[in-house]
C-alpha positions as CSV (number, residue, x, y, z in Angstrom):
1,M,31.0,5.3,1.4
2,D,31.1,1.9,-1.1
3,Q,28.0,0.8,0.9
4,T,26.2,4.1,0.2
5,N,27.5,4.1,-3.5
6,A,25.9,0.4,-4.0
7,I,23.0,1.2,-2.3
8,V,22.1,4.1,-4.8
9,R,22.8,2.0,-7.5
10,Q,20.8,-0.2,-6.4
11,A,17.9,1.9,-6.3
12,A,17.9,2.1,-10.3
13,Y,17.2,-1.5,-10.6
14,S,14.0,-2.7,-12.0
15,D,12.0,-4.9,-9.7
16,P,12.6,-8.2,-11.5
17,E,16.6,-7.1,-10.9
18,L,16.0,-6.3,-7.4
19,A,14.2,-9.9,-7.4
20,G,17.0,-11.7,-8.6
21,R,19.3,-10.7,-6.2
22,I,17.1,-11.4,-3.3
23,R,17.1,-14.9,-4.6
24,R,21.1,-14.4,-4.2
25,G,20.6,-13.2,-0.6
26,D,20.9,-9.7,-1.1
27,A,20.1,-7.8,2.0
28,N,20.0,-4.4,0.9
29,A,17.9,-5.4,-2.6
30,F,15.3,-6.7,-0.2
31,R,15.3,-3.4,2.0
32,I,15.0,-1.4,-1.4
33,L,12.2,-3.2,-2.4
34,M,10.4,-3.1,0.6
35,Q,11.2,1.1,0.2
36,R,9.7,1.1,-3.1
37,H,6.6,-0.6,-2.5
38,N,5.8,0.4,1.7
39,Q,3.5,3.1,1.3
40,R,1.0,1.5,-1.5
41,L,1.2,-1.9,0.6
42,F,0.4,-0.1,3.9
43,R,-2.1,1.9,1.9
44,M,-3.9,-1.5,0.4
45,A,-3.7,-3.3,4.1
46,R,-5.0,-0.2,6.1
47,S,-8.3,0.1,3.4
48,V,-9.4,-3.8,4.5
49,L,-8.4,-3.3,8.0
50,R,-8.7,0.1,9.0
51,D,-6.2,0.0,12.0
52,P,-3.0,1.1,10.8
53,A,-1.0,-0.9,13.6
54,E,-2.7,-3.6,12.1
55,A,-2.2,-2.9,8.7
56,E,1.6,-2.2,9.8
57,D,2.0,-6.4,11.2
58,A,0.1,-7.2,7.8
59,V,2.6,-5.7,5.8
60,Q,5.3,-7.2,7.7
61,D,3.7,-10.6,7.5
62,A,3.3,-10.6,4.1
63,Y,6.8,-9.4,3.2
64,I,8.3,-12.5,5.4
65,L,5.8,-14.7,2.7
66,A,7.1,-12.9,-0.1
67,F,11.1,-13.4,1.0
68,T,10.1,-17.1,1.6
69,R,8.4,-17.5,-1.8
70,I,10.7,-15.3,-4.0
71,G,11.6,-18.0,-6.2
72,Q,7.9,-18.2,-7.2
73,F,8.0,-15.0,-8.8
74,R,8.2,-15.0,-12.4
75,E,10.2,-12.2,-13.7
76,D,8.0,-11.3,-16.8
77,A,5.0,-10.3,-14.2
78,S,4.7,-7.5,-12.0
79,L,6.1,-7.6,-9.0
80,A,3.9,-4.9,-7.7
81,T,0.6,-6.5,-8.2
82,W,2.3,-10.0,-6.6
83,L,3.2,-8.1,-3.7
84,G,0.0,-6.6,-3.1
85,R,-1.7,-9.8,-3.4
86,I,0.0,-11.3,-0.5
87,V,-0.7,-8.3,1.2
88,L,-4.3,-8.4,0.6
89,N,-4.6,-11.8,1.0
90,E,-3.0,-11.4,4.7
91,A,-5.2,-8.7,5.4
92,L,-8.7,-10.4,4.6
93,R,-7.0,-13.3,6.7
94,R,-6.9,-11.3,9.4
95,L,-10.2,-9.5,9.2
96,R,-12.0,-13.3,8.7
97,Q,-10.3,-13.7,12.2
98,R,-11.3,-10.5,13.8
99,K,-15.1,-10.9,12.9
100,P,-17.7,-12.9,10.8
101,M,-17.1,-11.2,7.4
102,T,-19.3,-11.4,4.1
103,E,-17.7,-11.4,0.5
104,F,-15.2,-9.1,0.0
105,D,-16.8,-8.4,-3.3
106,E,-20.7,-8.1,-2.0
107,G,-22.8,-6.3,-4.0
108,G,-20.5,-6.3,-7.0
109,A,-22.1,-7.5,-10.5
110,D,-19.0,-9.9,-10.9
111,G,-19.4,-11.3,-7.3
112,R,-16.1,-12.2,-6.7
113,T,-12.6,-10.8,-6.1
114,A,-9.3,-11.7,-6.3
115,G,-5.6,-9.9,-5.4
116,A,-4.6,-6.6,-4.9
117,E,-2.1,-4.1,-5.9
118,V,0.4,-2.1,-3.8
119,I,2.6,1.2,-2.6
120,P,6.1,4.0,-3.8
121,F,8.1,5.0,-1.3
122,P,7.0,8.4,0.1
123,G,9.0,11.3,-1.6
124,A,6.5,14.1,-1.2
125,Q,8.1,17.5,0.2
126,Q,5.1,19.6,2.5
127,P,5.1,23.0,1.5
128,V,5.7,25.7,4.0
129,A,2.5,26.6,6.1
130,T,1.8,28.4,9.1
131,P,0.6,26.5,12.3
132,E,-3.0,27.5,11.8
133,E,-2.8,26.1,8.2
134,D,-1.0,22.8,9.3
135,A,-4.0,22.6,12.1
136,A,-6.6,23.0,9.5
137,R,-5.0,20.7,7.0
138,A,-4.8,17.9,9.5
139,E,-8.5,18.2,10.9
140,T,-9.2,17.9,7.0
141,R,-7.3,14.8,6.7
142,R,-9.1,13.2,9.9
143,L,-12.3,14.3,8.7
144,L,-11.3,12.7,5.1
145,E,-10.3,9.5,6.5
146,R,-13.1,8.6,8.9
147,A,-15.2,9.4,5.6
148,I,-13.3,6.9,4.0
149,D,-13.1,4.4,6.6
150,A,-17.2,4.2,6.8
151,L,-17.1,3.1,3.1
152,P,-18.3,-0.3,2.4
153,D,-15.4,-2.6,1.7
154,P,-15.6,-2.9,-1.8
155,F,-16.1,0.7,-2.6
156,R,-13.3,1.7,0.1
157,I,-10.6,0.2,-1.4
158,I,-11.4,0.9,-5.0
159,F,-11.4,4.4,-3.9
160,V,-8.3,4.3,-1.8
161,L,-6.4,2.6,-5.1
162,R,-8.2,5.1,-7.6
163,E,-8.1,8.7,-6.1
164,I,-5.4,8.1,-3.1
165,E,-2.8,6.0,-5.0
166,Q,-4.1,7.3,-8.2
167,M,-3.7,4.1,-10.0
168,S,-5.3,3.7,-13.2
169,V,-8.5,1.7,-14.3
170,E,-6.9,-1.0,-15.8
171,E,-4.0,-1.6,-12.7
172,T,-7.4,-1.6,-10.4
173,A,-8.7,-4.0,-12.3
174,C,-5.8,-6.2,-12.4
175,S,-5.0,-5.9,-9.3
176,L,-8.4,-6.6,-7.9
177,G,-9.3,-9.1,-10.3
178,I,-12.8,-7.7,-11.6
179,P,-13.6,-5.9,-14.7
180,P,-12.5,-2.3,-15.5
181,D,-16.3,-1.5,-15.7
182,T,-17.0,-2.8,-12.3
183,V,-14.0,0.0,-10.8
184,K,-15.7,2.7,-12.9
185,T,-19.0,1.8,-11.3
186,R,-17.7,1.0,-7.4
187,L,-15.7,4.6,-8.0
188,H,-19.0,6.6,-8.9
189,R,-21.0,4.9,-5.6
190,A,-17.9,5.5,-3.8
191,R,-17.7,9.4,-4.7
192,R,-21.7,9.6,-4.0
193,L,-21.2,8.1,-0.5
194,L,-18.7,10.2,0.1
195,G,-20.5,13.4,-0.9
196,H,-19.8,15.7,-3.6
197,S,-19.5,18.8,-1.6
198,L,-17.5,16.8,0.7
199,R,-14.8,15.5,-2.2
200,R,-14.8,19.2,-4.0
201,Q,-13.2,20.4,-0.4
202,L,-11.0,17.8,0.3
203,A,-9.6,16.8,-3.1
204,P,-6.3,18.9,-2.5
205,N,-6.0,16.8,0.6
206,L,-6.3,13.3,-0.9
207,A,-2.8,12.7,-1.5
208,G,-1.8,13.3,2.0
209,A,-4.6,10.7,3.6
210,F,-3.1,7.9,5.4
211,P,0.4,9.1,5.7
212,F,3.2,6.6,5.6
213,A,5.5,8.1,8.0
214,G,9.5,7.7,7.5
215,E,9.4,5.9,11.0
216,R,7.2,3.5,10.1
217,C,8.8,2.3,7.1
218,A,11.9,2.5,8.8
219,R,10.0,0.4,11.4
220,I,8.6,-2.4,9.0
221,V,12.5,-2.5,7.1
222,A,14.2,-3.2,10.6
223,R,11.8,-5.8,11.9
224,V,11.6,-7.6,8.5
225,L,15.4,-8.0,8.2
226,G,15.5,-9.0,11.9
227,R,13.1,-11.6,11.2
228,L,15.2,-13.1,8.5
229,G,18.0,-12.7,10.3
230,L,19.5,-10.4,7.7
231,P,21.5,-7.8,8.3
232,A,20.4,-4.1,9.6
233,P,20.0,-1.6,7.2
234,P,23.0,1.3,7.8
235,S,22.1,4.3,10.0
236,G,21.6,7.7,8.6
237,G,20.2,8.4,5.4
238,E,19.0,6.2,2.5
């Protein structure tokens, strides 16, 4: 019970407070930090790699790197942005290893890219639906994911951050190191590529695209803690 209460209290801590506790070796603080940012980080990595398994691996490796560099984090900065840049750099490194790659920012007016943004742990409750509605929703989501995956790299990541993660123009621009006007232009072009009719039909399901399942989150947390030699999270609930 004491351990559960401690975890609940930590869940209310700010990111800088968690960073300070992680520096002091608090494994529960690191676990909560991962749960807080996992979904956005996973979606960020997947928007670059277009492969869920490799995106998981990229997020795990990024967490390990972040843990070893936690002393470099400035508490007046955004921990979400700091983590996201590490994840995006890891995803881009993997993409470069996989195939020859043009500049991530190709086709943009600014011609350069830096950093990334990052994921809140999912808590969305699913509405009660019939099996037929579930099947239709799943097919719609698959169709949407395929359409998003087909977008060129500079437009795909903008669409994921703005439409799926619901980040503001300013947050997206800061995360990717590009001007706000570039974010707006690329989002407009991404929407046109997806098609107005497709977007109208699928807009209610955008929040469910690329779901970050509880099992995947638990797997990342357990593997990262294991690789760091930290205690495993307690079983049964958060």
